[in-house]
N, CA and C atoms as an extended XYZ file, in Angstrom:
216
Properties=species:S:1:pos:R:3:atomname:S:1:resname:S:1:resid:I:1 pbc="F F F"
N       -10.226       17.192      -72.513 N   MET     1
C        -9.832       18.445      -73.144 CA  MET     1
C        -9.572       18.202      -74.627 C   MET     1
N       -10.074       19.087      -75.461 N   ALA     2
C        -9.894       18.942      -76.908 CA  ALA     2
C        -8.459       19.234      -77.302 C   ALA     2
N        -8.007       18.548      -78.346 N   ASP     3
C        -6.657       18.796      -78.854 CA  ASP     3
C        -6.575       20.202      -79.424 C   ASP     3
N        -5.473       20.867      -79.164 N   VAL     4
C        -5.228       22.200      -79.706 CA  VAL     4
C        -4.230       22.057      -80.847 C   VAL     4
N        -4.631       22.520      -82.004 N   SER     5
C        -3.720       22.453      -83.152 CA  SER     5
C        -2.590       23.438      -82.956 C   SER     5
N        -1.366       23.074      -83.285 N   PRO     6
C        -0.287       24.057      -83.168 CA  PRO     6
C        -0.490       25.197      -84.158 C   PRO     6
N        -0.170       26.397      -83.706 N   GLU     7
C        -0.293       27.587      -84.540 CA  GLU     7
C         0.959       27.761      -85.390 C   GLU     7
N         0.836       27.782      -86.721 N   PRO     8
C         2.016       28.008      -87.561 CA  PRO     8
C         2.493       29.449      -87.393 C   PRO     8
N         3.796       29.610      -87.148 N   ILE     9
C         4.391       30.927      -86.942 CA  ILE     9
C         5.189       31.350      -88.173 C   ILE     9
N         5.985       30.429      -88.726 N   ALA    10
C         6.828       30.767      -89.876 CA  ALA    10
C         7.099       29.525      -90.706 C   ALA    10
N         7.258       29.724      -92.003 N   THR    11
C         7.679       28.677      -92.930 CA  THR    11
C         9.002       29.125      -93.533 C   THR    11
N         9.965       28.218      -93.536 N   PHE    12
C        11.297       28.532      -94.037 CA  PHE    12
C        11.449       27.948      -95.423 C   PHE    12
N        11.622       28.782      -96.390 N   CYS    13
C        11.681       28.478      -97.815 CA  CYS    13
C        10.330       28.840      -98.389 C   CYS    13
N         9.408       27.896      -98.420 N   GLY    14
C         8.070       28.189      -98.891 CA  GLY    14
C         7.944       28.421     -100.374 C   GLY    14
N         9.013       28.203     -101.129 N   GLU    15
C         8.983       28.448     -102.561 CA  GLU    15
C         8.852       27.160     -103.365 C   GLU    15
N         8.461       26.091     -102.690 N   CYS    16
C         8.337       24.811     -103.375 CA  CYS    16
C         7.270       23.974     -102.675 C   CYS    16
N         7.083       22.776     -103.135 N   ASP    17
C         6.122       21.857     -102.521 CA  ASP    17
C         6.835       20.709     -101.832 C   ASP    17
N         7.980       21.009     -101.224 N   CYS    18
C         8.799       19.943     -100.649 CA  CYS    18
C         8.484       19.679      -99.179 C   CYS    18
N         7.516       20.376      -98.605 N   GLY    19
C         7.265       20.213      -97.187 CA  GLY    19
C         8.288       20.993      -96.379 C   GLY    19
N         8.408       22.255      -96.669 N   CYS    20
C         9.434       23.119      -96.078 CA  CYS    20
C         9.407       23.095      -94.552 C   CYS    20
N        10.551       23.339      -93.926 N   PRO    21
C        10.602       23.428      -92.460 CA  PRO    21
C         9.657       24.517      -91.960 C   PRO    21
N         9.067       24.269      -90.793 N   GLN    22
C         8.127       25.221      -90.218 CA  GLN    22
C         8.347       25.372      -88.726 C   GLN    22
N         7.915       26.521      -88.210 N   LEU    23
C         7.943       26.826      -86.790 CA  LEU    23
C         6.507       26.931      -86.308 C   LEU    23
N         6.187       26.227      -85.218 N   PHE    24
C         4.842       26.222      -84.654 CA  PHE    24
C         4.890       26.585      -83.176 C   PHE    24
N         3.799       27.147      -82.681 N   LEU    25
C         3.599       27.348      -81.251 CA  LEU    25
C         2.382       26.521      -80.861 C   LEU    25
N         2.546       25.654      -79.867 N   ASP    26
C         1.460       24.784      -79.426 CA  ASP    26
C         1.146       25.064      -77.961 C   ASP    26
N         0.210       25.984      -77.699 N   PRO    27
C        -0.105       26.340      -76.323 CA  PRO    27
C        -0.686       25.186      -75.510 C   PRO    27
N        -1.170       24.144      -76.162 N   GLY    28
C        -1.731       22.995      -75.468 CA  GLY    28
C        -0.693       21.946      -75.076 C   GLY    28
N         0.543       22.120      -75.524 N   ALA    29
C         1.611       21.159      -75.224 CA  ALA    29
C         2.186       21.452      -73.836 C   ALA    29
N         2.882       20.472      -73.255 N   PRO    30
C         3.575       20.746      -71.991 CA  PRO    30
C         4.523       21.935      -72.174 C   PRO    30
N         4.753       22.670      -71.105 N   GLU    31
C         5.540       23.898      -71.169 CA  GLU    31
C         6.902       23.719      -71.828 C   GLU    31
N         7.532       22.573      -71.612 N   ASP    32
C         8.870       22.357      -72.168 CA  ASP    32
C         8.856       21.907      -73.623 C   ASP    32
N         7.664       21.840      -74.235 N   LYS    33
C         7.548       21.388      -75.629 CA  LYS    33
C         6.616       22.272      -76.454 C   LYS    33
N         6.446       23.520      -76.059 N   ARG    34
C         5.468       24.388      -76.731 CA  ARG    34
C         5.928       24.927      -78.081 C   ARG    34
N         7.214       25.028      -78.275 N   VAL    35
C         7.737       25.506      -79.563 CA  VAL    35
C         8.190       24.282      -80.350 C   VAL    35
N         7.719       24.184      -81.570 N   ARG    36
C         8.037       23.021      -82.399 CA  ARG    36
C         8.597       23.482      -83.734 C   ARG    36
N         9.724       22.893      -84.116 N   ILE    37
C        10.310       23.147      -85.430 CA  ILE    37
C        10.308       21.820      -86.178 C   ILE    37
N         9.683       21.809      -87.347 N   THR    38
C         9.635       20.596      -88.156 CA  THR    38
C        10.544       20.778      -89.363 C   THR    38
N        11.089       19.663      -89.856 N   ASP    39
C        11.891       19.742      -91.072 CA  ASP    39
C        11.107       19.147      -92.234 C   ASP    39
N        11.705       19.155      -93.406 N   ASP    40
C        11.015       18.670      -94.596 CA  ASP    40
C        11.054       17.152      -94.716 C   ASP    40
N        11.560       16.459      -93.699 N   PHE    41
C        11.579       14.998      -93.685 CA  PHE    41
C        10.618       14.429      -92.648 C   PHE    41
N         9.848       15.295      -91.986 N   GLY    42
C         8.888       14.847      -90.990 CA  GLY    42
C         9.428       14.755      -89.573 C   GLY    42
N        10.679       15.124      -89.379 N   GLN    43
C        11.255       15.126      -88.035 CA  GLN    43
C        10.899       16.437      -87.348 C   GLN    43
N        11.011       16.457      -86.010 N   GLN    44
C        10.709       17.683      -85.295 CA  GLN    44
C        11.571       17.829      -84.051 C   GLN    44
N        11.717       19.067      -83.635 N   VAL    45
C        12.389       19.419      -82.391 CA  VAL    45
C        11.373       20.204      -81.589 C   VAL    45
N        11.247       19.866      -80.312 N   GLN    46
C        10.348       20.593      -79.430 CA  GLN    46
C        11.172       21.209      -78.311 C   GLN    46
N        10.809       22.434      -77.921 N   MET    47
C        11.539       23.123      -76.865 CA  MET    47
C        10.610       24.080      -76.144 C   MET    47
N        11.072       24.584      -75.019 N   SER    48
C        10.299       25.559      -74.274 CA  SER    48
C        10.429       26.929      -74.935 C   SER    48
N         9.538       27.832      -74.566 N   ALA    49
C         9.613       29.195      -75.073 CA  ALA    49
C        10.917       29.856      -74.621 C   ALA    49
N        11.378       29.527      -73.415 N   GLU    50
C        12.624       30.092      -72.910 CA  GLU    50
C        13.816       29.609      -73.735 C   GLU    50
N        13.825       28.327      -74.085 N   GLN    51
C        14.909       27.797      -74.917 CA  GLN    51
C        14.886       28.452      -76.297 C   GLN    51
N        13.702       28.625      -76.852 N   PHE    52
C        13.595       29.267      -78.154 CA  PHE    52
C        14.051       30.722      -78.077 C   PHE    52
N        13.693       31.425      -77.004 N   ALA    53
C        14.133       32.808      -76.823 CA  ALA    53
C        15.659       32.882      -76.771 C   ALA    53
N        16.295       31.897      -76.128 N   ASP    54
C        17.752       31.859      -76.079 CA  ASP    54
C        18.330       31.639      -77.478 C   ASP    54
N        17.728       30.743      -78.254 N   LEU    55
C        18.171       30.495      -79.620 CA  LEU    55
C        18.075       31.773      -80.453 C   LEU    55
N        16.964       32.486      -80.330 N   VAL    56
C        16.775       33.734      -81.069 CA  VAL    56
C        17.801       34.773      -80.635 C   VAL    56
N        18.038       34.898      -79.332 N   ALA    57
C        19.019       35.861      -78.827 CA  ALA    57
C        20.418       35.551      -79.362 C   ALA    57
N        20.786       34.288      -79.371 N   GLN    58
C        22.094       33.913      -79.898 CA  GLN    58
C        22.192       34.199      -81.393 C   GLN    58
N        21.093       33.931      -82.115 N   ALA    59
C        21.088       34.224      -83.559 CA  ALA    59
C        21.234       35.727      -83.797 C   ALA    59
N        20.518       36.538      -83.020 N   LYS    60
C        20.616       37.992      -83.170 CA  LYS    60
C        22.018       38.498      -82.833 C   LYS    60
N        22.699       37.814      -81.921 N   ALA    61
C        24.052       38.204      -81.529 CA  ALA    61
C        25.109       37.739      -82.532 C   ALA    61
N        24.690       36.987      -83.548 N   GLY    62
C        25.612       36.574      -84.596 CA  GLY    62
C        26.151       35.164      -84.483 C   GLY    62
N        25.702       34.402      -83.487 N   ALA    63
C        26.238       33.056      -83.286 CA  ALA    63
C        25.985       32.124      -84.470 C   ALA    63
N        24.976       32.414      -85.274 N   LEU    64
C        24.639       31.536      -86.398 CA  LEU    64
C        25.025       32.118      -87.757 C   LEU    64
N        25.640       33.278      -87.748 N   ASP    65
C        25.946       33.956      -89.011 CA  ASP    65
C        26.776       33.111      -89.965 C   ASP    65
N        27.714       32.350      -89.449 N   ARG    66
C        28.579       31.555      -90.338 CA  ARG    66
C        27.790       30.490      -91.095 C   ARG    66
N        26.598       30.142      -90.600 N   LEU    67
C        25.770       29.145      -91.281 CA  LEU    67
C        24.976       29.735      -92.432 C   LEU    67
N        24.896       31.046      -92.502 N   THR    68
C        24.067       31.691      -93.519 CA  THR    68
C        24.868       32.242      -94.679 C   THR    68
N        26.151       32.007      -94.717 N   VAL    69
C        26.985       32.469      -95.818 CA  VAL    69
C        26.596       31.709      -97.077 C   VAL    69
N        26.273       32.439      -98.110 N   ALA    70
C        25.851       31.818      -99.371 CA  ALA    70
C        26.993       30.992      -99.967 C   ALA    70
N        26.618       29.847     -100.496 N   ALA    71
C        27.616       28.983     -101.167 CA  ALA    71
C        28.105       29.662     -102.436 C   ALA    71
N        29.386       29.569     -102.663 N   VAL    72
C        29.985       30.201     -103.856 CA  VAL    72
C        30.009       29.221     -105.002 C   VAL    72
């Protein structure tokens, strides 16, 4: 079976050439590793679509809001 390239979904920042964090969907990966988030240092986190859906639901519910407060 041919390798399937992960589909880029979103780039976070994108205003520089630093290798911004990105979100990918890889339909060819095992089910528990189909969603991939990479950072600007070459590290990555892989999770299932269900785990990612839970992360999104928690973010929408405000669980991550304290992390987005702009630095003064």
